[in-house]
C-alpha positions in Angstrom: 0.0 0.0 0.0 1.3 3.4 -1.0 0.4 7.0 -0.2 -1.1 8.5 -3.4 1.3 11.5 -2.9 4.3 9.3 -2.8 5.9 8.8 -6.3 6.5 5.2 -7.2 10.1 4.7 -8.4 10.3 3.2 -11.9 12.3 0.0 -12.4 15.6 0.8 -14.1 14.6 -0.8 -17.4 11.8 1.7 -17.8 13.9 4.8 -17.1 15.6 4.9 -20.5 12.3 5.0 -22.4 10.8 7.7 -20.1 14.0 9.8 -20.1 14.4 9.7 -23.9 10.9 10.8 -24.8 11.5 14.6 -24.3 14.9 14.9 -26.1 13.6 12.7 -29.0 10.5 15.0 -29.5 12.7 18.1 -29.3 15.1 16.7 -31.8 12.2 15.9 -34.2 10.8 19.4 -33.9 14.2 21.0 -34.4 14.8 18.8 -37.5 11.4 19.8 -39.0 12.1 23.5 -38.3 15.5 23.4 -39.9 14.3 21.5 -43.0 11.4 23.9 -43.6 13.5 27.0 -43.1 16.7 26.1 -44.9 17.3 27.2 -48.4 19.3 24.2 -49.5 19.4 20.6 -48.3 23.2 20.8 -47.7 22.6 23.8 -45.3 20.0 21.7 -43.5 22.3 18.8 -43.1 25.0 21.0 -41.7 22.6 22.4 -39.1 21.3 19.0 -38.2 24.8 17.4 -37.8 25.1 18.0 -34.0 21.6 16.5 -33.3 22.7 12.8 -33.5 25.7 13.6 -31.3 23.6 15.2 -28.7 21.1 12.2 -28.8 24.0 9.7 -28.6 25.5 11.5 -25.6 22.2 11.6 -23.8 21.5 8.0 -24.6 24.9 7.0 -23.2 24.1 8.9 -20.0 20.7 7.2 -19.6 22.2 3.7 -20.3 24.9 4.4 -17.7 22.3 5.5 -15.1 20.3 2.4 -15.8 23.3 0.2 -15.2 24.1 2.1 -11.9 20.5 1.7 -10.7 20.4 -2.0 -11.6 23.5 -2.4 -9.4 21.9 -0.5 -6.6 18.7 -2.6 -7.0 20.8 -5.8 -6.9 22.6 -4.6 -3.8 19.3 -3.7 -2.1 17.9 -7.1 -2.9 21.0 -8.8 -1.4 20.8 -6.6 1.8 17.0 -7.4 2.1 17.7 -11.1 1.8 20.5 -10.9 4.4 18.3 -9.0 6.9 15.4 -11.3 6.2 17.5 -14.4 6.9 19.0 -12.8 10.1 15.9 -11.4 11.7 13.5 -14.0 10.3 14.6 -16.7 12.7 15.7 -17.0 16.3 19.4 -16.9 17.0 21.0 -20.2 18.1 24.2 -20.8 20.1 26.3 -23.7 21.1 29.2 -24.0 23.5 32.6 -23.4 22.0 35.2 -26.0 21.7 39.0 -25.8 21.0 38.5 -26.4 17.2 36.4 -23.2 17.0 39.4 -21.0 17.6 41.5 -22.2 14.7 40.9 -19.2 12.5 40.8 -16.7 15.4 43.4 -14.9 17.6 42.9 -16.5 21.0 45.3 -14.1 22.7 42.9 -11.2 22.1 40.2 -13.1 24.1 42.6 -13.6 27.0 43.7 -10.0 27.0 40.1 -8.8 27.0 39.1 -11.3 29.6 41.9 -10.1 31.9 40.7 -6.5 31.5 37.1 -7.4 32.2 37.9 -9.4 35.3 40.0 -6.5 36.6 37.0 -4.2 35.9 34.7 -6.3 38.0 33.3 -8.9 35.6 33.2 -12.6 35.9 33.2 -15.2 33.1 29.9 -16.8 32.2 30.6 -19.1 29.2 32.1 -19.2 25.6 29.6 -19.8 22.9 29.5 -20.0 19.1 26.8 -18.1 17.1 25.6 -21.0 15.0 23.0 -18.8 13.2 25.8 -16.5 11.8 27.8 -19.6 10.9 24.9 -21.3 9.0 23.7 -18.2 7.2 26.9 -16.3 6.4 29.8 -18.6 7.0 31.1 -16.5 9.9 33.0 -18.3 12.6 31.9 -16.2 15.6 33.1 -17.2 19.1 31.6 -15.1 21.8 32.9 -14.9 25.4 30.2 -13.8 27.8 30.9 -12.0 31.1 28.5 -10.7 33.7 29.2 -7.7 36.0 29.4 -8.6 39.7 26.1 -6.7 40.4 24.5 -8.7 37.4 23.3 -5.5 35.7 25.6 -5.6 32.6 26.4 -8.3 30.1 29.7 -8.0 28.4 30.5 -9.8 25.1 33.9 -10.2 23.4 34.0 -11.8 19.9 35.8 -12.0 16.6 34.6 -12.9 13.1 36.5 -15.1 10.7 35.0 -13.0 7.9 32.7 -9.9 8.2 31.5 -7.9 5.2 31.1 -4.2 5.8 29.6 -1.9 3.2 32.1 0.3 1.2 32.7 3.7 2.7 32.5 2.6 6.4 35.4 2.1 8.8 37.6 -1.0 8.4 36.9 -4.1 10.5 38.0 -4.0 14.1 40.2 -6.9 15.0 37.8 -7.6 17.9 34.4 -6.5 19.1 33.7 -5.6 22.7 30.1 -4.8 23.7 28.3 -4.0 26.9 24.6 -4.4 27.2 22.0 -3.7 29.9 18.4 -4.7 29.7 15.8 -2.8 31.7 12.5 -4.1 33.2 10.6 -1.8 30.8 12.0 -3.8 27.8 14.6 -1.2 26.8 18.1 -2.2 25.9 21.2 0.0 26.1 24.3 -1.1 24.5 27.8 0.3 23.9 30.4 -1.3 21.6 33.6 -0.5 19.7 32.0 -1.4 16.3 32.2 1.4 13.7 29.1 3.6 13.4 26.7 2.3 10.8 23.7 3.7 8.9 21.5 0.7 9.9 18.1 1.4 11.4 17.1 -0.1 14.7 14.2 -0.5 17.0 13.6 2.5 19.3 13.8 0.0 22.2 17.4 -0.9 21.4 19.7 2.1 22.0 23.2 1.2 21.0 26.2 3.4 20.9 28.9 2.5 18.4 32.1 4.3 19.4 34.5 2.9 16.8 37.3 0.4 16.8 39.9 2.7 18.4 37.9 3.0 21.6 39.4 1.1 24.5 37.6 -1.3 26.8 37.8 1.1 29.8 36.4 4.0 27.7 33.5 1.8 26.5 32.7 0.8 30.1 32.7 4.4 31.3 30.3 5.4 28.5 28.0 2.5 29.2 27.9 3.1 32.9 27.0 6.7 32.2 24.2 5.7 29.8 22.9 3.2 32.3 22.8 5.7 35.2 21.1 8.3 33.0 18.4 5.8 32.0 17.7 5.0 35.7 17.7 8.7 36.6 15.2 9.6 33.9 12.9 6.6 34.6 13.4 5.8 38.4 10.6 3.2 38.4 12.6 0.8 36.2 15.5 -1.4 37.2 18.1 -3.6 35.4 17.3 -7.1 34.5 19.8 -9.3 36.4 22.0 -11.7 34.4 24.2 -14.2 36.1 23.9 -17.5 34.2 24.3 -18.6 30.5 20.6 -19.2 30.3 19.8 -15.7 31.5 22.3 -14.2 29.1 21.0 -16.0 26.1 17.4 -15.2 27.0 18.3 -11.5 27.1 20.0 -11.8 23.7 16.9 -13.5 22.3 14.6 -10.8 23.6 16.7 -8.1 22.0 16.7 -10.0 18.7 12.9 -10.3 18.9 12.6 -6.5 19.3 14.7 -6.0 16.1 12.6 -8.5 14.3 9.3 -6.8 15.3 10.8 -3.6 14.0 12.1 -5.0 10.7 9.2 -7.2 9.6 6.6 -4.5 8.9 9.2 -2.6 6.8 9.9 -5.6 4.6 13.2 -6.0 6.6 14.8 -3.2 4.5 14.4 0.5 5.6 14.9 2.9 2.7 16.0 5.5 5.3 19.1 3.5 6.1 20.0 3.4 2.4 19.6 7.2 2.2 21.8 7.6 5.3 24.4 5.2 3.9 24.9 7.0 0.6 24.8 10.4 2.3 27.5 9.2 4.7 29.6 8.0 1.8 29.5 11.5 0.2 26.6 11.2 -2.2 24.5 14.4 -2.7 20.9 14.7 -1.6 19.4 13.9 -5.0 21.6 10.8 -5.6 21.0 9.4 -2.1 17.2 10.0 -2.6 17.3 8.1 -5.9 19.0 5.1 -4.4 16.7 5.1 -1.4 13.7 5.2 -3.8 15.1 2.0 -5.5 15.4 0.3 -2.1 11.8 1.4 -1.3 10.6 -0.2 -4.5 12.5 -3.4 -3.8 11.1 -3.8 -0.2 7.5 -2.8 -1.3 7.5 -5.4 -4.1 8.8 -8.0 -1.6 5.9 -7.3 0.8 3.3 -7.1 -2.0 4.4 -10.5 -3.3 3.9 -11.9 0.2 0.5 -10.3 0.5 1.5 -8.1 3.3 0.9 -4.3 3.6 4.0 -2.1 3.5 4.7 0.9 5.7 4.8 4.0 3.5 8.1 5.8 3.3 7.8 9.6 3.6 10.6 10.5 1.3 10.4 14.2 2.2 10.6 13.7 6.0 13.0 10.7 5.7 10.9 8.4 8.0 8.5 5.5 7.5 4.8 6.4 8.1 2.5 4.0 10.0 0.5 1.6 7.9 
């Protein structure tokens, strides 16, 4: 379902025909005028000589844009499929074994573990994210730690391979993340992952401070955010996490919030595509065009599934309720 005031982006293969109508008509009118007003045929041909060159240049421009938009559409389809696979199922984990560390740097885990223990955390368990392993071929071993007061879950992990969109920061060698869940269902997280353009549920507030941020700096930022949340809403408290079962249950609840946010959008938010290209240096018009392509991809996906699609307000850069 679309708002009648929201223009429907044309598929790339239709752009060429639409774009060439006006210059083709102008060329015909110009040709007729020159032929009717010229004294000789040779004079008319001389005046008409630039017209094919102009049309050829314009046609080359349109063909190039069609190819670019097709690549953007293919990229949007791949991102939608990735998000649908990731958020369409529950995350699964298994306990890690010695063989799981073969492609990873175990010394990083021990260094981070020593820092966390010194900061007042205790080890919970080491697990492998089997969902990431099955879907994307990532070998992800996560070491879980709980703060001594049980209010913060700390995770340390590495990826064997991790694809990041062009234009973002390079992969960090390791990822450190602190998460606190509150009794009102809100999650606050702080990590050293590079900032991304990805959209998120309003119930999941995650600060991404970049790969150069130290563990101690992350913890200070997280504790400040946690205290601020408790000060603003004094009637809530932190969900206590002490065991592996409690840690995984909290991770599953956060994943469910993101799934509930993504599913009505068709899993792909055009706004995040707009932000991505703007962050990579694209101008407003170009970023808007690419976001329109993503909006068309996600809408067609939802319509094919017989589900209503939230309408993207391309002027306000937000998705309107269904």
